[in-house]
N, C-alpha and C positions, 0 to 999 in steps of 0.2 A: 803771229801772223793774222792780218785782218782777214776775215771770211768774206767771200763773195756774197753779195745779196742780189737776189734775182726776184722779179715779179712774174708770176705765172697765173693762169686762170685755174689750172686743175693740177695737183699734185698726187701721183699714184705711188704707194709705198709697196714694192714687190713687183719683180719682173718674171713671175711664173706664168702659167696659163691665164689666171684670173686677171692679173694687172695687164698682161699683153693683148688678151682678148678685148678687155674694156678699151684699152688704148686705141686698138684698131677700129673699134666702133666709133670712138670719138675722133679718130683721124679724118673722117669725112667732114668734120665741122671746121671753123676757123679758130678754135680754141688753142691757146698756147698751153702745152701739157709737158710736164717733167715727170719722169719715171726713175724712182730711186731703188736700185738693186744692189744688194750687199755683196753679192758674188760677181766674180770676174766675167763669168760666161752665162749667157742665158741657157736655161735648161739643165744647168748642172748645180748641185750634185743631184743625179737621178735617183728619186725615192718613190717609185710608183709601181706597182704591179702590172699597170697598163691594160686592164680589162674593163671595157666599156661597152655599154649597150649599143644597138644599132641605132638609136636615137641620135648618136652622134652626127651622123651624116644627114640626118633630118634638119638638124639645127644649124650646122655649119658646113661649108665646103672643105672636104679633107682630101688632100692629095693622095693618090693611090699608094705612093710609096711610104706613107705613115701608117697605113694598115698592114701589119704584118702576117696576121692570122685571124681566121674566124672560127670559133668553137662551136659544136653542135650539142654537145652534152655536157651537163653539169653533174660530176659524181660528188655526192655528199656522204662523207664517211663518218660514221659514229665512233665513240671512244673504243666500242668493243671491237671495231673492225667491220661491222655489219654497214652496208651501204645502200643507197639508193641512186638511180640515175634518172635524171630529168632532162627532157628535151622538149622543145616547141619552136615558136617562131622568134624567139629572142635572139638566139645565135650571136652572142657578143663578139666584138672586135678586139683582138690583141693590137695594141698601137705601140709606135715608137714615140714614147712620151717626151723625150729630148726634143725631137723633130717637130712634135705638135706646139710645143713651147716656142720653139724658134721661128716656126711658120707665121705666127702673128706678129711677132717681133720684126721679122723681115719686111712684112707687109706695111707695118706702121713706121718703122724708123726713118724712112726716107722722107717723110713729110717734115719739111722745114720748121714747122711750128712744133715738133716733138723732138725732145731731147732726152735720151737715156743716159743716165749716170751710173755706171757700172763700178763695182768695188767701192761703193759708197754706203755706209750705214746710217739709217734713220735713227736720231737719238731722241727727239722731243718735239713737242709742239706747245704752242700757247695762243690764246686769242688775243687780237689786238683790234683797236679801233681806229679807222681812218675815214675822215669826212663822213662821220655819223654812220659808217657801215662796218660790219664785223668781218675780219679777216682772220686767217691762220698764219702764224709765224712758225716756220718749220726749221729746225736745226738739224743738219745732217754731220758727218764726220768731216766734210769738205766745205759746206756752204750754208748759207741761210736763204730761205725762200719765203716769200709772201704769196699766199694763194686764196682764192675765194672758196676752193672746196678741196678737201683732202679725203683721199680714198685709202683705206687700210685694206691692202691684199698680202700683208707680209706674214702670212702662215699661221699655223696653229698656236704658235707663242707670240702672236701679234703684239709688238710694242704699241702701236696705235690703240688697240683695243684695251690693253692694260691701262694706258693713261686715261681711258674713258671709264675705267672701273669694270671692264668686262674680261673674264678670264675664261679659257676653254679648260675642260678636263681633256686629258690627253692619254693616248696609249702608244706604246713604242713598237716599231716594226723593223724587222730584219730580213734581208733576202739576200740569196746568191743566184747567179745564173751559171748553169752547168749543163754539160752534154749528158743526154739520157736517152732511155728507150720507153718512155711512157707513151700513152695514146696522144697523138697530136690533135685529136678532135675532141678531147675532153679537157675542161678545167675542173680541178679537183679542190675540194674544200673538207679539211679534218677538223672535227670539233672535239674539243677535249675540256673538262672543268679546269685543267691546269692553265689553259689560255682562254678563258671563258669570255673575254671581252671582244674576241674576234674568232679567227680560226688559222690554221696552217693552209697553206695552198701550194698547188703546182699548177703552172700556167705556161702552155706551149707556145713559144714565139713562132713556130711554124717553119723555120729555116734551120738547116745544119743540125738539127736534132737538140736544139737549145731550149731549155726550160727555166722558167723563173721559179724558184722555191723559196718560200718565205712564210713568216708568221709574225702575228702582232698580239700583244697582251700588256696589261697594265704592269705587271711585275715579272721579274726573273725571265725577261725575254731571252737572254743568251742561254741560260739554262734550259728553258723549254725548247728553244731552237735545236739545241744539242739532242734532247730526247726526240725531237720530231725527225731530224736527220738520222739518227740511229733506227728509229722506227722503219724509215723508208730504206734504211741500207746504204746511206750515202756518206762518203768521206768529204768532210767540208774542205780538205785539202784539194780535192779535184774542182774546186770552183774556178770558173773563168774570172768573175769578179764578184764583189759584195756591196751591197747598198743598205742604207739605214735610213730611218726617218721617224717622224712622229705624225700621229693622226689625231685630229680633234674629235671628240666623242661625246655625243649628246644629241640636242636638237637645236635649231637655229637660235642664235642669241638676238638681243637687241642690236639692231644695225643701222638705226638712224639718230643722229645728232645734230646739233648746230654746226652747219658747214662741213660735216664729216659723214661718211657711210663706210660701212664694212662690207667686204665681198669675199666669197670663197671661203678658204680654211679658217680665216680670222673671224668670219661670221659664223663658223660651225655649219656651214652649208654643205654637210658631208653625211653620207648615208651610215648609220650606226650598224647596219647589217653587213656591209662590206667595206667599209672605210674608203669608199670611192665617192668622188663629188664632182666629177667634170661636167656631166650633164646638168646638175643643179647649179652650178656656178656659172656655166654659160647662160642658162636661163636667168639667173640673177643679174649677170652682167648687162643683159638686154634691158631689163628693167632699170638698172643702175644708169645706163647710158641715156635712156628716155629721162630719167628724172633729172640728170645732170643739164641735158640740153634744155629741159623746161625751166630749170632753175635759172639758167642764164637769160633766157628769153623773158622770164618775168621778174628777174632780179630779186629772187627769193631763196635764200639758202637756210632758212630756218629748220629746226627740228621738226616741226610740225609739217612743213612743206615736205621734207624729204621722207618723212615717215608716210605721209598721204601717197606719194608718187613712187615710192621705192619699196619701203618696209611692208606695208599693208599688201600691195600687190604680190610681193615675194612670198609672204606668209601665205596667201591664198594659193599661189601656183606650186609652191616647193615646200613651204613651212609645215603645212599640215601632214604632207606626205612624209617629211622628215621625223615627225612625231611618232608616225606609225612605225617607221624603220627603228626608232629607238624603243618603242614598245616590244616589236619583235626581238630585238637583241636583249632587252631586260628579261623577256621569258627564256630565251636559249641560255642567258648566264646562269639561271637557277635550275637548269635541267641536270639532272644525274644521269649516269651512264643507262640506268634502267629507263629512265624518261625519254631519252634519245631512242633506244631500242623499241619502245613501246609506240612512240611517234613514228618511226620509220615503218613499223609493221602496219599501222594504221594507213599510211601512205600507200603501201603496197597492196593491201587487202580491200581497199575501197576504191571509189572512182576519184581519189584525190590527185593522182597522177595526171589523169585527164583535166581536172580543173585547173591545175597548175600550167599544163600546156597550153590551155585556152585563154588563162587569164594572167599568167605569170608576167610580172614586169620588174626588171631589176631597180627601176627608178621610182615607179609610182605603184606601191603595192596596195592601194586602198581597196580596188575591186577584188583583187585576189583574196585579201584578208576577209571581207565579208561574204564572199562566195564561200570560202573554207568554214566559216562560222555557221553557215547553213547546212554543211555536212554533219549528221548526227554524231558519227564516231568522232570527228575532231572536236565537235562542241562538248561532248561528255567528257573526253580527255581533258581539254583545256579548262573546263568548269571545275573539275577535280583538282587539277593543278593549281588553278587560281584560288580556290577556297583555301589551299594550303599556303598561298602567298597573297595575303589580302591587300597589300601595297599595290601588287600589280593588278589586282582586280579593281581597285580604286582608280589606277592609272588608265585602265582600259575604258571604264565608264566615263571618265573625264574626256578621253579622247574621242569616245563615240558622242559626247555633247558637243565638243569642239567641231567635229566633222558634220554636226547636224544630221545624224542618222537616226 
């Protein structure tokens, strides 16, 4: 059967929040846009703990019914069971992630110049030249498209990125929703060397005593999750439902190429400390939309142009912060049980809690990190720890230079 060949201005691979928000931003233009989404329904499968900083409502208009709850306290639990409770102005939201994905889809899909192709898989692309101008020929499971610019928003295992020679390191996450009797005002994080790449979590949805309980790690995620649930005294058979997914792990990749850019999970625009990335990708999408519109205005789709107008602004706004997130995570990965207990004791016995309350930021930790380094007890502890881990010391120095501190 001969495939349909279509000409579009922009082709976006992936109809999750990154692709949908970018489509919404571009829907105000006259560009002809195709969105390729491999799943039959937008927002499914659900793969997110759904805890996001309050910056979300500063960046985008969010309907009230998408915000399910707001937590006031972060309870952080060490492997020994010792814990600290942190509070401040952050007070993140618990959101309905499926509804958020669909919100921008609903706002964009009615534009006659935008076509969503659901249940259709992106397969490959190649460059072609027409009238002395470079285009991208895209093959999906159902059609061929010729476009001036391709955007890879197709997740941590992005096929677009792989074809460009970019691969993400990943960790695996699993989560159940369950009725429970935990504190509705607390989001809890459980650290353990067995799941050192992230943590276990309990997130209160805020209604009907429902909690999201999950864990992410690079290896043995199901075994670790069983250990975690046993520790909490939870029978997995009592679950309401279960989700799973993968999270990119590291810092932001190369994201600019001839006629192509990467956005969201495919670009590893995800915080290594929490596995979340919505604030980062929304910020990145705004730069991407501006770059795309400028590319059409100036008829310039070169790597150099996209790097100048997208990758470099993204690096300045979020890339450097993501490097700090990755450094923090790299430190925590090497913590022993004793290190966690010592660090928690420092937080409790000095003014660190106050520093965190004043400068804590889920998304942009730069100011907090450097305020903490000025605390003598924190500095002495980290100096001793970093001397025992010279690779991390080198990474810290490199990031300090990069941040121009």
